[in-house]
Residue frames as qw, qx, qy, qz and C-alpha x, y, z in Angstrom:
[[0.476, -0.765, -0.190, -0.391, 99.12, 133.54, 127.18],
 [0.780, -0.608, -0.028, 0.144, 101.19, 134.40, 130.17],
 [0.662, -0.197, 0.193, 0.697, 104.45, 135.59, 128.37],
 [0.226, 0.931, 0.187, -0.215, 103.98, 139.27, 127.59],
 [0.040, -0.787, 0.462, 0.406, 107.62, 139.46, 126.58],
 [0.759, 0.437, -0.414, -0.247, 107.47, 136.30, 124.45],
 [0.663, -0.455, 0.586, -0.102, 109.07, 133.02, 125.14],
 [0.379, 0.397, -0.771, -0.324, 111.11, 130.28, 123.23],
 [0.849, -0.103, -0.416, -0.310, 109.88, 126.67, 123.03],
 [0.645, 0.031, -0.658, 0.387, 112.65, 125.16, 125.34],
 [0.021, -0.199, 0.446, -0.873, 112.14, 127.90, 128.02],
 [0.633, -0.213, -0.034, -0.744, 108.45, 127.29, 128.03],
 [0.820, 0.019, -0.567, -0.076, 109.12, 123.47, 128.39],
 [0.439, 0.114, -0.630, 0.630, 111.18, 124.04, 131.36],
 [0.310, -0.193, 0.239, -0.900, 108.52, 126.28, 132.90],
 [0.792, -0.130, -0.274, -0.530, 105.92, 123.58, 132.37],
 [0.728, 0.002, -0.629, 0.274, 108.24, 120.87, 133.94],
 [0.141, 0.172, -0.535, 0.815, 108.95, 123.23, 136.92],
 [0.541, -0.208, 0.093, -0.810, 105.18, 123.79, 137.49],
 [0.860, -0.078, -0.418, -0.282, 104.47, 120.09, 137.28],
 [0.590, 0.072, -0.640, 0.487, 107.30, 119.24, 139.78],
 [0.208, -0.302, 0.345, -0.864, 105.82, 121.85, 142.18],
 [0.781, -0.188, 0.001, -0.596, 102.76, 119.58, 142.46],
 [0.671, -0.374, 0.616, -0.175, 104.88, 116.50, 143.08],
 [0.869, 0.460, -0.117, -0.140, 105.45, 115.03, 139.58],
 [0.661, -0.443, 0.520, 0.312, 108.26, 112.65, 139.32],
 [0.560, 0.755, -0.219, -0.262, 110.06, 113.61, 136.03],
 [0.718, -0.279, 0.560, 0.305, 112.28, 111.06, 134.39],
 [0.414, 0.682, -0.379, -0.469, 114.09, 111.21, 131.08],
 [0.387, -0.140, 0.893, 0.181, 114.27, 108.24, 128.65],
 [0.466, 0.185, -0.503, -0.704, 112.53, 106.49, 125.83],
 [0.666, -0.012, 0.632, -0.396, 109.75, 104.11, 126.39],
 [0.144, 0.344, -0.783, -0.497, 109.99, 101.22, 124.09],
 [0.406, -0.248, -0.832, -0.285, 106.96, 99.23, 125.08],
 [0.384, -0.199, 0.458, -0.776, 104.00, 99.31, 127.42],
 [0.198, -0.183, -0.960, -0.081, 102.07, 96.31, 128.62],
 [0.396, -0.154, 0.049, -0.904, 98.44, 97.17, 128.77],
 [0.576, -0.126, -0.767, -0.253, 97.24, 93.65, 129.38],
 [0.556, -0.554, -0.602, 0.145, 96.89, 94.10, 133.16],
 [0.143, -0.870, 0.108, -0.460, 96.89, 96.89, 135.91],
 [0.015, 0.859, -0.095, -0.503, 99.02, 98.50, 136.91],
 [0.778, 0.624, -0.020, 0.071, 100.41, 99.00, 133.46],
 [0.683, -0.480, 0.276, 0.476, 104.09, 98.39, 132.95],
 [0.439, 0.890, -0.115, -0.046, 106.17, 100.77, 130.78],
 [0.857, -0.114, 0.151, 0.480, 109.66, 99.49, 129.62],
 [0.081, 0.943, -0.206, -0.250, 112.25, 102.23, 129.23],
 [0.734, 0.600, -0.307, 0.076, 115.28, 101.85, 126.91],
 [0.071, 0.639, -0.676, 0.360, 117.64, 101.63, 129.91],
 [0.445, -0.050, -0.891, 0.067, 115.83, 98.52, 131.27],
 [0.143, 0.003, 0.547, -0.825, 113.87, 100.40, 133.85],
 [0.172, -0.453, -0.849, -0.208, 110.20, 99.20, 134.53],
 [0.109, -0.102, 0.267, -0.952, 107.64, 101.78, 135.40],
 [0.006, -0.477, -0.878, 0.033, 104.21, 100.97, 136.89],
 [0.151, 0.039, 0.020, -0.988, 101.38, 103.37, 136.19],
 [0.311, 0.422, 0.779, -0.343, 97.54, 103.25, 136.62],
 [0.493, 0.810, 0.265, -0.172, 97.11, 105.55, 133.71],
 [0.525, -0.160, 0.427, 0.718, 99.17, 106.31, 130.52],
 [0.349, 0.836, 0.093, -0.412, 98.77, 109.34, 128.46],
 [0.704, 0.164, 0.461, 0.514, 100.07, 108.61, 124.83],
 [0.180, 0.939, 0.062, -0.288, 101.39, 111.82, 123.36],
 [0.651, -0.225, 0.508, 0.516, 103.90, 110.58, 120.70],
 [0.168, 0.632, -0.216, -0.725, 102.79, 113.05, 118.07],
 [0.793, 0.485, 0.362, -0.070, 102.47, 112.36, 114.34],
 [0.396, -0.325, 0.541, 0.667, 104.65, 112.22, 111.23],
 [0.420, 0.568, -0.116, -0.698, 103.86, 113.76, 107.98],
 [0.810, 0.252, 0.519, 0.101, 102.85, 111.41, 105.14],
 [0.020, -0.582, 0.503, 0.639, 104.75, 111.49, 101.97],
 [0.742, 0.390, -0.217, -0.500, 103.96, 110.25, 98.48],
 [0.869, -0.224, 0.437, 0.055, 106.63, 107.43, 98.67],
 [0.685, 0.711, -0.124, 0.093, 108.64, 108.39, 95.54],
 [0.839, -0.092, -0.058, 0.534, 112.30, 107.59, 95.44],
 [0.346, 0.467, 0.058, 0.812, 113.00, 111.09, 94.14],
 [0.413, -0.800, -0.146, -0.409, 111.00, 112.54, 97.04],
 [0.840, -0.501, -0.056, 0.201, 113.24, 110.90, 99.41],
 [0.702, 0.179, 0.047, 0.688, 116.36, 111.87, 97.59],
 [0.111, 0.552, 0.108, 0.819, 115.37, 115.61, 97.69],
 [0.540, -0.741, -0.394, 0.058, 114.06, 115.68, 101.42],
 [0.485, -0.742, -0.034, 0.461, 115.51, 118.82, 102.94],
 [0.318, -0.246, 0.431, 0.808, 116.80, 119.93, 99.60],
 [0.272, 0.025, -0.370, -0.888, 113.39, 121.21, 98.16],
 [0.541, -0.300, -0.737, -0.273, 111.09, 118.62, 99.54],
 [0.039, -0.121, 0.639, -0.758, 109.23, 119.40, 102.73],
 [0.286, -0.507, -0.805, -0.117, 106.07, 118.73, 104.70],
 [0.274, -0.715, -0.465, 0.445, 105.85, 122.01, 106.44],
 [0.354, 0.707, 0.248, 0.559, 105.32, 125.30, 104.62],
 [0.321, -0.931, 0.024, -0.173, 105.46, 127.45, 107.73],
 [0.765, -0.495, 0.236, 0.338, 108.82, 125.78, 108.56],
 [0.585, -0.124, 0.469, 0.650, 110.56, 126.01, 105.22],
 [0.406, 0.796, 0.444, 0.065, 108.49, 128.43, 103.11],
 [0.091, -0.937, 0.116, 0.317, 110.72, 131.41, 103.67],
 [0.495, -0.356, 0.597, 0.521, 113.63, 129.65, 101.76],
 [0.404, 0.361, 0.712, 0.446, 111.48, 129.77, 98.64],
 [0.063, 0.757, 0.234, -0.607, 110.70, 133.51, 98.83],
 [0.283, 0.676, -0.302, -0.610, 109.99, 134.84, 95.23],
 [0.008, 0.235, -0.919, -0.316, 110.28, 131.37, 93.64],
 [0.707, -0.018, -0.337, -0.621, 107.79, 128.90, 92.17],
 [0.123, -0.220, 0.925, -0.283, 106.65, 125.96, 94.29],
 [0.581, -0.188, -0.631, -0.479, 104.09, 123.15, 94.48],
 [0.430, -0.220, 0.665, -0.569, 101.88, 121.89, 97.16],
 [0.338, -0.046, -0.899, -0.273, 100.41, 118.28, 96.98],
 [0.030, -0.318, -0.831, 0.456, 96.99, 117.73, 98.38],
 [0.145, -0.425, -0.456, -0.768, 93.37, 118.94, 98.13],
 [0.475, -0.632, -0.604, 0.102, 92.19, 119.25, 101.71],
 [0.227, -0.967, -0.109, -0.041, 92.28, 122.10, 104.28],
 [0.637, -0.589, 0.241, 0.435, 95.81, 121.60, 105.16],
 [0.583, 0.225, 0.451, 0.637, 96.96, 121.73, 101.52],
 [0.137, 0.831, 0.359, 0.402, 94.92, 124.86, 101.00],
 [0.407, -0.900, 0.041, 0.149, 96.29, 126.63, 104.10],
 [0.637, -0.397, 0.338, 0.568, 99.80, 125.80, 103.10],
 [0.458, 0.489, 0.478, 0.568, 99.15, 126.99, 99.46],
 [0.046, -0.934, -0.269, -0.230, 97.67, 130.21, 100.83],
 [0.521, -0.777, 0.141, 0.325, 100.58, 130.78, 103.20],
 [0.643, -0.126, 0.451, 0.607, 103.17, 130.16, 100.47],
 [0.323, 0.750, 0.441, 0.372, 101.16, 132.40, 98.05],
 [0.215, -0.975, -0.049, 0.042, 102.17, 135.36, 100.34],
 [0.547, -0.616, 0.423, 0.378, 105.91, 134.46, 99.96],
 [0.540, -0.014, 0.693, 0.478, 106.40, 132.80, 96.50],
 [0.158, 0.263, -0.428, -0.850, 106.01, 133.93, 92.94],
 [0.679, 0.033, -0.406, -0.611, 103.63, 131.10, 92.04],
 [0.375, -0.214, 0.850, -0.301, 102.22, 128.15, 93.79],
 [0.559, 0.051, -0.648, -0.514, 100.79, 125.04, 92.03],
 [0.582, -0.213, 0.604, -0.502, 98.44, 122.90, 93.82],
 [0.374, 0.162, -0.853, -0.325, 98.57, 119.32, 92.53],
 [0.591, -0.024, 0.451, -0.668, 95.27, 117.69, 93.24],
 [0.165, -0.008, 0.964, 0.206, 94.49, 113.97, 92.32],
 [0.272, 0.574, 0.754, -0.165, 90.60, 114.50, 92.27],
 [0.221, 0.493, 0.436, 0.720, 88.67, 116.86, 90.00],
 [0.359, -0.824, -0.189, -0.394, 87.62, 118.91, 93.04],
 [0.109, 0.423, -0.613, 0.658, 89.15, 120.11, 96.43],
 [0.559, -0.425, -0.707, 0.091, 88.12, 118.41, 99.63],
 [0.188, 0.000, -0.376, 0.907, 88.86, 121.60, 101.62],
 [0.050, 0.609, 0.623, -0.488, 86.15, 123.51, 103.29],
 [0.372, 0.799, 0.403, 0.247, 84.17, 125.97, 101.09],
 [0.141, -0.975, 0.066, 0.157, 85.83, 128.94, 102.77],
 [0.497, -0.538, 0.529, 0.429, 89.36, 127.52, 102.00],
 [0.582, 0.403, 0.613, 0.352, 88.32, 126.61, 98.42],
 [0.184, 0.945, 0.259, 0.078, 87.17, 130.09, 97.87],
 [0.339, -0.844, 0.309, 0.278, 90.53, 131.49, 99.26],
 [0.512, -0.325, 0.621, 0.496, 92.77, 129.56, 97.07],
 [0.457, 0.558, 0.607, 0.333, 90.61, 129.92, 93.94],
 [0.080, 0.974, 0.205, 0.057, 90.62, 133.68, 94.43],
 [0.421, -0.741, 0.304, 0.427, 94.38, 134.02, 95.02],
 [0.572, 0.760, -0.200, -0.237, 95.83, 135.11, 91.63],
 [0.209, 0.662, -0.719, -0.022, 99.30, 133.29, 92.04],
 [0.555, -0.111, 0.798, -0.208, 97.76, 129.90, 92.92],
 [0.590, 0.268, -0.546, -0.531, 97.14, 127.45, 90.04],
 [0.696, -0.120, 0.606, -0.366, 95.17, 124.54, 90.83],
 [0.328, 0.331, -0.791, -0.397, 96.14, 121.38, 88.73],
 [0.778, -0.064, 0.351, -0.517, 93.13, 119.05, 89.03],
 [0.970, 0.170, 0.156, -0.082, 93.30, 115.43, 88.24],
 [0.465, 0.672, -0.546, 0.186, 97.23, 115.40, 88.27],
 [0.878, -0.469, 0.039, 0.087, 99.44, 113.03, 90.06],
 [0.017, -0.847, 0.527, 0.072, 103.21, 113.50, 90.76],
 [0.963, 0.228, -0.137, 0.046, 105.32, 110.85, 88.99],
 [0.774, 0.015, -0.156, 0.613, 108.92, 112.24, 89.85],
 [0.171, -0.961, 0.016, 0.216, 110.58, 115.17, 91.38],
 [0.783, 0.427, 0.036, 0.452, 113.55, 116.34, 89.37],
 [0.215, -0.957, 0.188, 0.044, 116.75, 118.36, 90.25],
 [0.689, 0.491, -0.402, 0.349, 120.32, 118.28, 90.72],
 [0.613, -0.154, -0.542, 0.554, 122.82, 118.47, 93.65],
 [0.017, 0.179, -0.170, 0.969, 121.67, 122.06, 94.35],
 [0.336, 0.242, 0.634, -0.653, 118.14, 120.80, 94.94],
 [0.458, 0.515, 0.722, -0.053, 114.69, 120.56, 93.23],
 [0.005, 0.225, -0.373, -0.900, 114.26, 122.08, 89.79],
 [0.518, 0.046, -0.353, -0.778, 110.80, 120.59, 88.85],
 [0.514, 0.022, 0.797, -0.316, 108.27, 117.88, 88.99],
 [0.264, 0.037, -0.758, -0.595, 106.92, 115.50, 86.35],
 [0.493, 0.133, 0.544, -0.666, 103.09, 115.02, 86.58],
 [0.085, 0.200, 0.908, 0.359, 100.61, 112.80, 85.02],
 [0.397, 0.118, -0.032, -0.910, 97.51, 114.64, 83.62],
 [0.319, 0.111, 0.931, -0.140, 94.82, 112.04, 84.13],
 [0.509, 0.616, 0.406, -0.444, 92.19, 113.72, 82.31],
 [0.479, 0.762, -0.300, -0.316, 94.34, 114.32, 79.10],
 [0.967, -0.034, 0.203, 0.152, 96.41, 111.13, 79.57],
 [0.645, 0.611, -0.161, 0.430, 99.66, 112.89, 79.19],
 [0.674, -0.350, -0.228, 0.609, 102.87, 113.77, 81.10],
 [0.137, 0.913, 0.064, 0.378, 103.56, 117.45, 82.05],
 [0.638, -0.095, -0.354, 0.678, 106.47, 119.11, 83.78],
 [0.143, -0.969, -0.134, -0.150, 106.32, 122.12, 86.05],
 [0.501, 0.443, -0.368, 0.646, 109.31, 124.18, 86.97],
 [0.532, -0.811, -0.074, -0.231, 109.46, 124.67, 90.79],
 [0.286, 0.570, -0.619, 0.458, 112.05, 125.06, 93.41],
 [0.249, -0.228, 0.717, -0.610, 110.10, 123.85, 96.37],
 [0.571, -0.174, -0.682, -0.422, 107.75, 120.73, 96.68],
 [0.311, -0.232, 0.568, -0.726, 105.50, 120.63, 99.76],
 [0.363, -0.260, -0.874, -0.190, 103.43, 117.54, 100.72],
 [0.309, -0.102, 0.411, -0.852, 100.21, 118.20, 102.55],
 [0.634, -0.075, -0.612, -0.467, 98.42, 114.82, 102.42],
 [0.805, -0.496, -0.163, -0.282, 97.99, 114.14, 106.04],
 [0.069, -0.617, 0.697, -0.358, 99.87, 112.65, 109.08],
 [0.805, -0.156, -0.570, -0.052, 100.21, 109.23, 110.68],
 [0.639, -0.724, 0.124, -0.228, 100.30, 108.75, 114.44],
 [0.326, 0.541, -0.740, 0.229, 103.69, 107.78, 115.85],
 [0.703, -0.338, 0.395, -0.485, 102.01, 104.85, 117.80],
 [0.741, 0.317, -0.573, -0.149, 103.63, 101.79, 116.33],
 [0.135, 0.313, -0.831, 0.440, 105.05, 100.68, 119.70],
 [0.444, 0.024, 0.591, -0.673, 101.42, 100.19, 120.87],
 [0.538, 0.199, -0.547, -0.610, 100.18, 98.15, 117.76],
 [0.386, 0.009, -0.921, 0.057, 100.07, 94.94, 119.71],
 [0.033, -0.258, -0.732, 0.629, 97.68, 96.32, 122.46]]
């Protein structure tokens, strides 16, 4: 809204900053490393040693995507492993990919990728999807999405060029299976980036 010709993120951020400054906002650049919430006014510690006093603090530190924690997952991050289908899906146009998760986010990502990729595997730990009924219906009715219920990822395999497959454990049949994929997307939630406030 308000940008009939479109706008880039950095330009929009500058516009927001200019609007805030118009109303007297004191804008400072830096990294807050700690905030003392034990008494008012609150004291925010910046990385350059500056102390800022504030009667209110808005915490907008964002969140980080959760990963499975596999060594092979870390090794292939940025070379086939991603937590953002809309960011990286285009790189896998016409290829086979996998999405881990059974909630709405995983269903959304799988649906998006199904429009770009040859085949999308959904790797789901449980024997059912946690996604809303509408999202379940969407993925179940998409012909190039295959839902692998009761499967867990054991390892992501590949070479210096990137991901070539994933080794899964079929819990229902107690056996190992391999799928051939070029992209591996995690959609198992996010963690807030609020560690610096953990003591308060």
